[in-house]
Short mmCIF file of the C-alpha atoms (twelve columns), coordinates in Angstrom:
data_MODEL
# 
_entry.id   MODEL 
# 
loop_
_atom_site.group_PDB 
_atom_site.id 
_atom_site.type_symbol 
_atom_site.label_atom_id 
_atom_site.label_alt_id 
_atom_site.label_comp_id 
_atom_site.label_asym_id 
_atom_site.label_seq_id 
_atom_site.Cartn_x 
_atom_site.Cartn_y 
_atom_site.Cartn_z 
_atom_site.pdbx_PDB_model_num 
ATOM 1   C CA . MET A 1   30.530  109.919 -43.719 1 
ATOM 2   C CA . GLY A 2   27.441  107.774 -43.012 1 
ATOM 3   C CA . LYS A 3   23.886  109.002 -43.082 1 
ATOM 4   C CA . LEU A 4   22.451  110.054 -39.727 1 
ATOM 5   C CA . LEU A 5   19.229  108.051 -40.057 1 
ATOM 6   C CA . GLU A 6   20.358  104.962 -41.942 1 
ATOM 7   C CA . GLY A 7   17.997  102.078 -41.168 1 
ATOM 8   C CA . LYS A 8   15.389  104.273 -39.434 1 
ATOM 9   C CA . VAL A 9   11.686  104.463 -40.278 1 
ATOM 10  C CA . ALA A 10  9.923   107.816 -39.964 1 
ATOM 11  C CA . ILE A 11  6.419   109.236 -40.236 1 
ATOM 12  C CA . VAL A 12  5.839   112.908 -41.031 1 
ATOM 13  C CA . THR A 13  2.274   114.178 -40.804 1 
ATOM 14  C CA . GLY A 14  1.200   117.062 -43.003 1 
ATOM 15  C CA . ALA A 15  4.184   116.284 -45.220 1 
ATOM 16  C CA . GLY A 16  2.705   117.253 -48.574 1 
ATOM 17  C CA . ARG A 17  3.691   120.901 -48.393 1 
ATOM 18  C CA . GLY A 18  5.707   123.469 -46.470 1 
ATOM 19  C CA . LEU A 19  7.559   122.422 -43.339 1 
ATOM 20  C CA . GLY A 20  6.487   118.782 -43.515 1 
ATOM 21  C CA . ARG A 21  7.626   118.404 -47.112 1 
ATOM 22  C CA . TRP A 22  11.134  119.646 -46.316 1 
ATOM 23  C CA . GLU A 23  11.261  117.476 -43.194 1 
ATOM 24  C CA . ALA A 24  10.300  114.364 -45.157 1 
ATOM 25  C CA . LEU A 25  12.836  115.122 -47.896 1 
ATOM 26  C CA . LEU A 26  15.754  115.590 -45.500 1 
ATOM 27  C CA . LEU A 27  14.804  112.590 -43.363 1 
ATOM 28  C CA . ALA A 28  14.899  110.493 -46.525 1 
ATOM 29  C CA . ARG A 29  18.149  112.067 -47.684 1 
ATOM 30  C CA . GLU A 30  19.688  111.082 -44.347 1 
ATOM 31  C CA . GLY A 31  18.693  107.452 -44.883 1 
ATOM 32  C CA . ALA A 32  15.254  107.102 -43.271 1 
ATOM 33  C CA . LYS A 33  12.376  105.300 -44.919 1 
ATOM 34  C CA . VAL A 34  9.480   107.726 -44.752 1 
ATOM 35  C CA . VAL A 35  5.702   107.572 -44.527 1 
ATOM 36  C CA . VAL A 36  4.492   110.826 -46.061 1 
ATOM 37  C CA . ASN A 37  1.130   111.544 -44.473 1 
ATOM 38  C CA . ASP A 38  -1.049  114.305 -45.874 1 
ATOM 39  C CA . LEU A 39  -4.807  114.693 -46.179 1 
ATOM 40  C CA . GLY A 40  -4.283  117.096 -49.053 1 
ATOM 41  C CA . GLY A 41  -6.703  119.752 -47.831 1 
ATOM 42  C CA . GLY A 42  -6.559  123.530 -47.832 1 
ATOM 43  C CA . PHE A 43  -4.943  125.557 -45.069 1 
ATOM 44  C CA . ASP A 44  -8.347  125.596 -43.331 1 
ATOM 45  C CA . GLY A 45  -8.665  121.812 -43.498 1 
ATOM 46  C CA . SER A 46  -11.284 121.789 -46.235 1 
ATOM 47  C CA . GLY A 47  -11.042 119.406 -49.178 1 
ATOM 48  C CA . LYS A 48  -8.942  116.337 -49.752 1 
ATOM 49  C CA . ALA A 49  -6.418  115.370 -52.419 1 
ATOM 50  C CA . THR A 50  -3.669  112.794 -52.897 1 
ATOM 51  C CA . GLY A 51  -1.505  115.025 -55.082 1 
ATOM 52  C CA . PRO A 52  0.610   116.775 -52.416 1 
ATOM 53  C CA . ALA A 53  1.741   113.537 -50.731 1 
ATOM 54  C CA . ASP A 54  2.265   111.797 -54.067 1 
ATOM 55  C CA . GLU A 55  4.527   114.590 -55.298 1 
ATOM 56  C CA . VAL A 56  6.771   114.290 -52.238 1 
ATOM 57  C CA . ILE A 57  6.870   110.505 -52.666 1 
ATOM 58  C CA . ALA A 58  7.939   110.899 -56.279 1 
ATOM 59  C CA . GLU A 59  10.666  113.348 -55.263 1 
ATOM 60  C CA . ILE A 60  12.031  111.053 -52.542 1 
ATOM 61  C CA . ASN A 61  11.923  107.895 -54.618 1 
ATOM 62  C CA . GLY A 62  13.332  109.702 -57.630 1 
ATOM 63  C CA . ALA A 63  16.361  110.696 -55.557 1 
ATOM 64  C CA . GLY A 64  16.994  107.091 -54.533 1 
ATOM 65  C CA . GLY A 65  15.129  107.157 -51.230 1 
ATOM 66  C CA . GLU A 66  12.221  105.029 -50.097 1 
ATOM 67  C CA . ALA A 67  8.843   106.455 -49.136 1 
ATOM 68  C CA . ILE A 68  5.142   105.673 -49.239 1 
ATOM 69  C CA . ALA A 69  2.097   107.906 -49.011 1 
ATOM 70  C CA . ASN A 70  -0.690  107.919 -46.448 1 
ATOM 71  C CA . TYR A 71  -3.795  110.096 -46.728 1 
ATOM 72  C CA . GLU A 72  -5.419  109.607 -43.308 1 
ATOM 73  C CA . SER A 73  -6.592  112.499 -41.125 1 
ATOM 74  C CA . VAL A 74  -4.623  112.830 -37.892 1 
ATOM 75  C CA . ALA A 75  -7.787  114.164 -36.228 1 
ATOM 76  C CA . ASP A 76  -9.363  110.703 -36.504 1 
ATOM 77  C CA . PHE A 77  -8.256  108.442 -33.630 1 
ATOM 78  C CA . GLN A 78  -8.444  105.222 -35.644 1 
ATOM 79  C CA . GLY A 79  -7.114  106.987 -38.730 1 
ATOM 80  C CA . ALA A 80  -4.034  107.957 -36.717 1 
ATOM 81  C CA . LYS A 81  -3.558  104.320 -35.749 1 
ATOM 82  C CA . ARG A 82  -3.642  103.413 -39.419 1 
ATOM 83  C CA . ILE A 83  -0.846  105.951 -40.029 1 
ATOM 84  C CA . ILE A 84  1.325   104.229 -37.425 1 
ATOM 85  C CA . ASP A 85  0.351   100.763 -38.709 1 
ATOM 86  C CA . CYS A 86  1.207   101.857 -42.255 1 
ATOM 87  C CA . ALA A 87  4.866   102.348 -41.304 1 
ATOM 88  C CA . ILE A 88  5.090   99.091  -39.353 1 
ATOM 89  C CA . GLU A 89  3.376   96.992  -42.006 1 
ATOM 90  C CA . LYS A 90  5.387   98.453  -44.890 1 
ATOM 91  C CA . PHE A 91  8.818   98.881  -43.287 1 
ATOM 92  C CA . GLY A 92  8.666   96.490  -40.316 1 
ATOM 93  C CA . LYS A 93  9.072   99.041  -37.523 1 
ATOM 94  C CA . LEU A 94  8.795   102.679 -36.496 1 
ATOM 95  C CA . ASN A 95  11.557  104.878 -35.054 1 
ATOM 96  C CA . ILE A 96  10.535  108.482 -35.675 1 
ATOM 97  C CA . LEU A 97  7.237   110.368 -35.521 1 
ATOM 98  C CA . VAL A 98  7.108   114.008 -36.629 1 
ATOM 99  C CA . ASN A 99  3.759   115.598 -35.746 1 
ATOM 100 C CA . ASN A 100 3.489   118.487 -38.166 1 
ATOM 101 C CA . ALA A 101 -0.051  118.475 -39.639 1 
ATOM 102 C CA . GLY A 102 -2.038  121.644 -39.063 1 
ATOM 103 C CA . ILE A 103 -4.822  123.945 -40.206 1 
ATOM 104 C CA . LEU A 104 -5.992  127.456 -39.366 1 
ATOM 105 C CA . ARG A 105 -9.420  128.980 -38.742 1 
ATOM 106 C CA . ASP A 106 -8.427  132.400 -37.410 1 
ATOM 107 C CA . ARG A 107 -11.094 134.436 -35.668 1 
ATOM 108 C CA . MET A 108 -11.304 136.822 -32.720 1 
ATOM 109 C CA . MET A 109 -12.692 135.156 -29.595 1 
ATOM 110 C CA . PHE A 110 -16.027 136.971 -29.770 1 
ATOM 111 C CA . ASN A 111 -16.572 135.795 -33.366 1 
ATOM 112 C CA . MET A 112 -15.162 132.259 -33.220 1 
ATOM 113 C CA . SER A 113 -17.620 129.439 -33.778 1 
ATOM 114 C CA . GLU A 114 -17.575 126.145 -31.946 1 
ATOM 115 C CA . GLU A 115 -16.781 124.367 -35.200 1 
ATOM 116 C CA . GLU A 116 -13.790 126.655 -35.853 1 
ATOM 117 C CA . TRP A 117 -12.468 125.950 -32.366 1 
ATOM 118 C CA . ASP A 118 -13.029 122.192 -32.581 1 
ATOM 119 C CA . ALA A 119 -11.516 121.829 -36.060 1 
ATOM 120 C CA . VAL A 120 -8.213  123.490 -35.148 1 
ATOM 121 C CA . ILE A 121 -7.904  121.797 -31.757 1 
ATOM 122 C CA . GLY A 122 -8.802  118.508 -33.460 1 
ATOM 123 C CA . VAL A 123 -6.002  118.606 -36.021 1 
ATOM 124 C CA . HIS A 124 -3.264  120.184 -33.931 1 
ATOM 125 C CA . LEU A 125 -3.684  119.073 -30.330 1 
ATOM 126 C CA . LYS A 126 -5.840  115.979 -30.711 1 
ATOM 127 C CA . GLY A 127 -3.962  114.997 -33.877 1 
ATOM 128 C CA . THR A 128 -0.649  115.180 -32.029 1 
ATOM 129 C CA . PHE A 129 -2.136  113.104 -29.197 1 
ATOM 130 C CA . ASN A 130 -3.689  110.576 -31.590 1 
ATOM 131 C CA . CYS A 131 -0.499  109.782 -33.474 1 
ATOM 132 C CA . SER A 132 1.702   109.935 -30.380 1 
ATOM 133 C CA . ARG A 133 -0.620  107.709 -28.406 1 
ATOM 134 C CA . HIS A 134 -0.537  104.890 -30.960 1 
ATOM 135 C CA . ALA A 135 3.205   105.245 -31.552 1 
ATOM 136 C CA . CYS A 136 3.922   105.172 -27.812 1 
ATOM 137 C CA . ALA A 137 1.731   102.091 -27.316 1 
ATOM 138 C CA . TYR A 138 3.735   100.351 -30.038 1 
ATOM 139 C CA . TRP A 139 7.104   101.364 -28.578 1 
ATOM 140 C CA . ARG A 140 6.055   100.311 -25.068 1 
ATOM 141 C CA . GLU A 141 5.021   96.846  -26.229 1 
ATOM 142 C CA . GLU A 142 8.180   96.490  -28.303 1 
ATOM 143 C CA . HIS A 143 10.334  97.530  -25.340 1 
ATOM 144 C CA . LYS A 144 8.605   94.991  -23.097 1 
ATOM 145 C CA . ALA A 145 9.355   92.345  -25.741 1 
ATOM 146 C CA . GLY A 146 13.057  93.255  -25.664 1 
ATOM 147 C CA . ARG A 147 13.064  95.314  -28.861 1 
ATOM 148 C CA . ASN A 148 14.077  98.917  -28.167 1 
ATOM 149 C CA . HIS A 149 13.535  101.105 -31.218 1 
ATOM 150 C CA . GLU A 150 14.729  104.266 -29.406 1 
ATOM 151 C CA . GLY A 151 11.626  106.097 -30.529 1 
ATOM 152 C CA . LYS A 152 11.746  109.803 -31.277 1 
ATOM 153 C CA . VAL A 153 8.694   112.062 -31.200 1 
ATOM 154 C CA . ILE A 154 9.103   115.581 -32.588 1 
ATOM 155 C CA . ASN A 155 6.118   117.861 -32.115 1 
ATOM 156 C CA . THR A 156 5.452   121.227 -33.728 1 
ATOM 157 C CA . ALA A 157 4.431   124.218 -31.616 1 
ATOM 158 C CA . SER A 158 4.207   127.916 -32.464 1 
ATOM 159 C CA . ASP A 159 4.901   131.317 -30.985 1 
ATOM 160 C CA . ALA A 160 1.159   131.890 -31.328 1 
ATOM 161 C CA . GLY A 161 0.872   129.573 -28.340 1 
ATOM 162 C CA . LEU A 162 4.094   130.371 -26.495 1 
ATOM 163 C CA . LEU A 163 3.858   134.164 -26.851 1 
ATOM 164 C CA . GLY A 164 0.234   134.703 -27.857 1 
ATOM 165 C CA . ASN A 165 -1.197  136.161 -31.051 1 
ATOM 166 C CA . PRO A 166 -4.582  137.919 -31.336 1 
ATOM 167 C CA . GLY A 167 -7.099  136.164 -33.567 1 
ATOM 168 C CA . GLN A 168 -5.556  132.747 -33.003 1 
ATOM 169 C CA . GLY A 169 -7.110  131.586 -29.753 1 
ATOM 170 C CA . ASN A 170 -7.838  128.110 -31.115 1 
ATOM 171 C CA . TYR A 171 -4.467  127.694 -32.819 1 
ATOM 172 C CA . GLY A 172 -2.479  129.252 -29.974 1 
ATOM 173 C CA . ALA A 173 -4.214  127.163 -27.319 1 
ATOM 174 C CA . ALA A 174 -3.515  124.013 -29.338 1 
ATOM 175 C CA . LYS A 175 0.144   124.900 -29.818 1 
ATOM 176 C CA . ALA A 176 0.651   125.753 -26.146 1 
ATOM 177 C CA . GLY A 177 -0.993  122.429 -25.335 1 
ATOM 178 C CA . ILE A 178 1.376   120.618 -27.689 1 
ATOM 179 C CA . ALA A 179 4.386   122.186 -25.959 1 
ATOM 180 C CA . ALA A 180 3.097   121.000 -22.571 1 
ATOM 181 C CA . LEU A 181 2.175   117.579 -23.941 1 
ATOM 182 C CA . SER A 182 5.726   117.185 -25.262 1 
ATOM 183 C CA . ILE A 183 7.191   117.657 -21.784 1 
ATOM 184 C CA . ILE A 184 4.768   115.160 -20.267 1 
ATOM 185 C CA . LEU A 185 5.273   112.594 -23.012 1 
ATOM 186 C CA . ALA A 186 9.046   112.844 -22.547 1 
ATOM 187 C CA . LYS A 187 8.685   112.033 -18.849 1 
ATOM 188 C CA . GLU A 188 6.252   109.175 -19.416 1 
ATOM 189 C CA . MET A 189 8.238   107.473 -22.167 1 
ATOM 190 C CA . GLU A 190 11.751  107.845 -20.755 1 
ATOM 191 C CA . ARG A 191 11.657  104.355 -19.241 1 
ATOM 192 C CA . TYR A 192 10.910  102.913 -22.687 1 
ATOM 193 C CA . GLY A 193 13.841  104.595 -24.420 1 
ATOM 194 C CA . VAL A 194 11.658  107.164 -26.190 1 
ATOM 195 C CA . THR A 195 12.425  110.891 -26.390 1 
ATOM 196 C CA . CYS A 196 10.078  113.740 -27.229 1 
ATOM 197 C CA . ASN A 197 11.009  117.280 -28.193 1 
ATOM 198 C CA . CYS A 198 9.183   120.277 -29.597 1 
ATOM 199 C CA . VAL A 199 10.139  122.584 -32.466 1 
ATOM 200 C CA . VAL A 200 8.833   126.092 -33.071 1 
ATOM 201 C CA . PRO A 201 9.237   127.264 -36.659 1 
ATOM 202 C CA . VAL A 202 9.115   130.888 -37.763 1 
ATOM 203 C CA . ALA A 203 8.687   130.361 -41.479 1 
ATOM 204 C CA . ARG A 204 6.747   131.339 -44.568 1 
ATOM 205 C CA . THR A 205 4.109   128.644 -45.137 1 
ATOM 206 C CA . ARG A 206 0.453   128.551 -46.133 1 
ATOM 207 C CA . LEU A 207 -0.465  128.950 -42.470 1 
ATOM 208 C CA . THR A 208 1.504   132.197 -42.212 1 
ATOM 209 C CA . THR A 209 0.797   133.704 -45.626 1 
ATOM 210 C CA . ASP A 210 -2.459  132.452 -47.137 1 
ATOM 211 C CA . ALA A 211 -4.252  132.380 -43.797 1 
ATOM 212 C CA . THR A 212 -2.626  135.381 -42.106 1 
ATOM 213 C CA . PRO A 213 -2.074  138.348 -44.464 1 
ATOM 214 C CA . SER A 214 -0.500  140.465 -41.721 1 
ATOM 215 C CA . MET A 215 2.191   137.821 -41.196 1 
ATOM 216 C CA . ALA A 216 2.741   137.569 -44.946 1 
ATOM 217 C CA . ALA A 217 3.389   141.318 -45.065 1 
ATOM 218 C CA . MET A 218 5.891   141.146 -42.195 1 
ATOM 219 C CA . MET A 219 7.790   138.220 -43.704 1 
ATOM 220 C CA . GLY A 220 7.839   139.642 -47.208 1 
ATOM 221 C CA . THR A 221 9.800   137.845 -49.921 1 
ATOM 222 C CA . ALA A 222 13.527  137.360 -50.344 1 
ATOM 223 C CA . LYS A 223 15.371  138.886 -53.277 1 
ATOM 224 C CA . PRO A 224 17.075  136.504 -55.736 1 
ATOM 225 C CA . GLY A 225 20.331  135.227 -54.255 1 
ATOM 226 C CA . GLU A 226 19.496  136.653 -50.819 1 
ATOM 227 C CA . PHE A 227 19.399  134.425 -47.723 1 
ATOM 228 C CA . ASP A 228 15.717  133.951 -46.938 1 
ATOM 229 C CA . ILE A 229 15.347  133.692 -43.176 1 
ATOM 230 C CA . PHE A 230 11.702  132.619 -43.549 1 
ATOM 231 C CA . ASP A 231 12.345  129.682 -45.885 1 
ATOM 232 C CA . PRO A 232 10.556  126.654 -44.317 1 
ATOM 233 C CA . GLU A 233 13.497  124.425 -45.267 1 
ATOM 234 C CA . HIS A 234 15.516  125.890 -42.388 1 
ATOM 235 C CA . LEU A 235 13.629  123.840 -39.780 1 
ATOM 236 C CA . SER A 236 14.362  120.415 -41.267 1 
ATOM 237 C CA . PRO A 237 18.009  120.081 -40.076 1 
ATOM 238 C CA . LEU A 238 16.871  120.479 -36.459 1 
ATOM 239 C CA . VAL A 239 14.150  117.866 -36.944 1 
ATOM 240 C CA . VAL A 240 16.667  115.433 -38.443 1 
ATOM 241 C CA . TYR A 241 19.111  116.057 -35.614 1 
ATOM 242 C CA . LEU A 242 16.461  115.467 -32.927 1 
ATOM 243 C CA . ALA A 243 15.418  112.288 -34.765 1 
ATOM 244 C CA . SER A 244 18.982  110.941 -34.757 1 
ATOM 245 C CA . ASP A 245 20.838  108.863 -32.179 1 
ATOM 246 C CA . ASN A 246 23.076  111.884 -31.555 1 
ATOM 247 C CA . ALA A 247 20.151  113.490 -29.700 1 
ATOM 248 C CA . LYS A 248 19.266  110.487 -27.523 1 
ATOM 249 C CA . GLU A 249 20.055  112.435 -24.331 1 
ATOM 250 C CA . ILE A 250 17.843  115.390 -25.323 1 
ATOM 251 C CA . SER A 251 14.188  115.100 -24.339 1 
ATOM 252 C CA . GLY A 252 11.377  117.304 -23.106 1 
ATOM 253 C CA . GLU A 253 12.930  120.397 -24.693 1 
ATOM 254 C CA . THR A 254 11.693  123.106 -27.058 1 
ATOM 255 C CA . PHE A 255 13.632  124.887 -29.791 1 
ATOM 256 C CA . ARG A 256 12.690  127.742 -32.128 1 
ATOM 257 C CA . VAL A 257 14.233  128.107 -35.590 1 
ATOM 258 C CA . MET A 258 14.249  131.103 -37.898 1 
ATOM 259 C CA . GLY A 259 16.777  131.380 -40.685 1 
ATOM 260 C CA . ASN A 260 20.262  130.796 -39.272 1 
ATOM 261 C CA . LYS A 261 19.161  131.118 -35.629 1 
ATOM 262 C CA . VAL A 262 18.191  128.413 -33.146 1 
ATOM 263 C CA . TRP A 263 16.699  129.421 -29.810 1 
ATOM 264 C CA . PHE A 264 16.559  127.113 -26.794 1 
ATOM 265 C CA . LEU A 265 13.283  127.769 -24.971 1 
ATOM 266 C CA . ARG A 266 11.995  126.912 -21.509 1 
ATOM 267 C CA . GLY A 267 8.392   127.381 -20.426 1 
ATOM 268 C CA . TRP A 268 6.798   129.040 -17.427 1 
ATOM 269 C CA . TYR A 269 9.357   130.221 -14.921 1 
ATOM 270 C CA . ASN A 270 9.371   132.249 -11.688 1 
ATOM 271 C CA . VAL A 271 9.817   135.938 -12.451 1 
ATOM 272 C CA . ASP A 272 9.521   137.122 -8.858  1 
ATOM 273 C CA . VAL A 273 8.195   136.036 -5.465  1 
ATOM 274 C CA . ALA A 274 6.709   137.869 -2.493  1 
ATOM 275 C CA . THR A 275 6.474   136.368 0.984   1 
ATOM 276 C CA . LYS A 276 4.252   137.744 3.695   1 
ATOM 277 C CA . LYS A 277 6.158   138.526 6.898   1 
ATOM 278 C CA . GLU A 278 3.819   136.646 9.182   1 
ATOM 279 C CA . LYS A 279 2.609   133.117 8.533   1 
ATOM 280 C CA . ALA A 280 -0.878  133.989 7.378   1 
ATOM 281 C CA . ARG A 281 -2.705  134.109 4.084   1 
ATOM 282 C CA . TRP A 282 -2.721  137.268 2.005   1 
ATOM 283 C CA . ASN A 283 -5.853  139.384 1.804   1 
ATOM 284 C CA . PRO A 284 -6.927  141.127 -1.449  1 
ATOM 285 C CA . GLU A 285 -6.036  144.619 -0.221  1 
ATOM 286 C CA . GLU A 286 -2.472  143.589 0.648   1 
ATOM 287 C CA . LEU A 287 -2.003  141.879 -2.712  1 
ATOM 288 C CA . ASP A 288 -2.829  145.046 -4.640  1 
ATOM 289 C CA . SER A 289 0.521   146.770 -4.098  1 
ATOM 290 C CA . VAL A 290 2.513   143.519 -4.045  1 
ATOM 291 C CA . ILE A 291 1.242   142.281 -7.412  1 
ATOM 292 C CA . LYS A 292 1.554   145.680 -9.068  1 
ATOM 293 C CA . GLU A 293 5.163   146.044 -7.874  1 
ATOM 294 C CA . MET A 294 6.140   142.579 -9.170  1 
ATOM 295 C CA . VAL A 295 4.564   143.237 -12.562 1 
ATOM 296 C CA . LYS A 296 6.218   146.665 -12.735 1 
ATOM 297 C CA . LYS A 297 9.697   145.198 -12.123 1 
ATOM 298 C CA . ALA A 298 9.284   142.310 -14.549 1 
ATOM 299 C CA . PRO A 299 10.925  142.409 -17.995 1 
ATOM 300 C CA . PRO A 300 8.487   143.374 -20.774 1 
ATOM 301 C CA . LYS A 301 6.597   140.630 -22.550 1 
ATOM 302 C CA . LYS A 302 7.606   139.783 -26.090 1 
ATOM 303 C CA . ASP A 303 5.212   139.097 -28.916 1 
ATOM 304 C CA . LEU A 304 5.719   137.451 -32.289 1 
ATOM 305 C CA . ALA A 305 6.336   140.807 -33.992 1 
ATOM 306 C CA . GLN A 306 9.259   141.490 -31.644 1 
ATOM 307 C CA . VAL A 307 10.752  138.055 -32.315 1 
ATOM 308 C CA . LEU A 308 10.689  138.829 -36.024 1 
ATOM 309 C CA . LEU A 309 12.223  142.265 -35.543 1 
ATOM 310 C CA . GLU A 310 15.005  140.922 -33.309 1 
ATOM 311 C CA . ALA A 311 16.039  138.471 -36.012 1 
# 
């Protein structure tokens, strides 16, 4: 049986640890040549080190794969271009972009600083835009020149954005933005043979343990020999599948993974509708009972804690 990604070239941002590391390893195992991008900072974005990316490179190359490291920050527009250029210059093309890099600066809205907001938005939302923008420009020009690389963009969202999580206004807003951006990118790039999908991991990483003690307590630790539903490795098969030619008809979609479960998600949808009998605009007094009745009949909202409990 052949490898799913034989001959493909992939970039994974934030690939030095956690989700990105496992994604890079499985992409390589399935035949892709991989650019392992990682700034090497802490979960809050502070610091810089080459060690995390280098360790993943050594693991891939030691297993017979082919990978190179890149230490650029995705939050830097020109730095993101250098990430894309790194793959093209080293391997001759680019097929797959996995936007995974992220940091956390959790704070309640009334305590959050401008710098804490900007830093998280900059890495997650702007970083996803930066890398995607340069990759899409490359694929568009290649398509116009008659070279269709069937580009695949896989973005990383979070239930903090899709369901909401107190104390993560910056992170949640960025992740909700990434989910919306994925749908738009899919529509824009369809004519160029490029797909874009979004993945939502529920996993034990530095962003859910070191940065968020309450999440660490909920996820706990698995006993030896026990199936660990929060192992970050569980997301990588979905990423590889979406990066493969088998998924060429799937675009603009969002999937959540936790353990042995895969959810198919769709965004905002109509829960209910009320139509005024006469053709005239509503007034505030009329809307009072109408809105309250619709909200009363609606199914209850779910939060991240409920998702975990339902698993």
